[in-house]
DRENPA-821947 format. One record per residue (C-alpha): x, y, z; residue in one letter. Coordinates in steps of 0.1 Angstrom, whole numbers, plus 5000, padded with zeros to 4 digits. Example, Ala and Ser with C-alpha at 12.3 -4.5 7.8 and 13.67 -1.06 7.14 Angstrom:
512349555078A;513749895071S;
***
This chain:
520141641767M;522941751744K;520742021729E;519942161764K;523642191772V;524342351738L;521442581743H;522642691777K;526042771763R;524642971735I;522443171759I;525443231782R;527443371753K;524743561734F;521843611758G;518243501755K;515643641731I;512143591744K;509343451723G;511543241700H;512442871701S;516142771702K;515642611668E;514342941653E;517243141669L;520042911660Y;518842701631P;522342601620D;523242451654V;520042241658F;519142161622L;522642121607E;525142061635P;527741921612E;527842251593K;528542431625V;531242181636L;532942201602D;533442581609N;534442571645I;537742711656M;540042451672I;540442531709P;543942621720H;545542831747S;546143201742K;549943141742D;549942911711T;549743051676A;548642811649S;551942851631S;553742721662E;552142381661L;554142071651K;553141861622N;553041491631F;552441211606D;550640961628L;547640721626S;545640751657I;542640541669L;540240771688V;537740571709V;535040821718E;531240781719D;530241141717N;529841261680P;530841621689V;533941511707N;534741281678Q;534541571654K;536641801676V;539341531681A;539441461643T;539841831636L;542541871662I;544441571649L;544141681613K;545542021622K;548541841637L;548941631606G;547541311619C;544941071606K;542140991630A;540240661629I;537140671651I;535740391672A;532440481689S;532840241718N;535139991733G;533739691714E;534239871681E;537839961692A;538639591699L;537339511664T;539239791647L;542539751664Y;545239581645E;548939551656P;551239821641Q;548340001624K;548040281649Y;550740491665D;548640601695L;545140541710I;543040811726F;540540631749M;537440791764D;536940661799I;533040661800R;531340491771M;528340261766P;528739891759L;532439871770L;534140161789D;537640281783G;539040101814L;537739761804E;538739821768T;542239901779T;542339581801R;541239371772R;543739521747L;546539461772K;545539101777S;545139041739M;548439201727Y;551939201740D;552839521723V;550539821720L;550940181711P;550540431740P;546940451753I;545940801764V;542840831786G;540341111780L;538041221807S;536641521825A;537541351858N;540941501866A;541341411902L;544741251910R;542940941923S;541040911889D;544240951869I;546040691891D;543140451884K;543440501847Y;547240441848L;546740141870A;544639961844V;547340011818G;546740351802M;550040521795D;548940881798D;545941101804Y;544441421789V;541641611807S;538441711788K;537641941772P;540741891752V;542642171735I;545142141707I;548042231730D;547341931753D;547141691723I;550341831708S;552141791741K;551041431744V;552241351709L;555541531715S;556041331747K;555440991731W;557141041697F;560641111688D;561441441671E;562541241640S;558941181630I;557941551634V;558141761603S;
***
């Protein structure tokens, strides 16, 4: 499924060459996806230059099941001076979470085993004090966002994420005194 989506995006960008398989045409993407991901440009708006980005020194738990999204989040957070710790699902997040270890949690909404909404509910019931929990989802309707906030998430970022959105969230939640 993921290969089909990626293949469609490549065709949209570069066009189709008849008589060749996608693996023959784009071997790095299909045979060595990590190599491609290591060299991607971090998505940002046209208005933001890389030199304008703030440098945060934060430890962030990223709860995300998709390996590509994990890598993109890690690269964005690294660019912003943060350390990303990945949990691949809600159950793993509940196991990894320790009080005062993380400054913020980015929580995907839809995940196998335990989704982001239930994971947030459980964290809220287990701990009196938590870092801000920021929901991540492609569902950006007001009613969806209200549902995320109602279960206890503190903020929301729409997917696909860009570095500007992450930087704004970090700026919103953290005092200028921790930004270098």
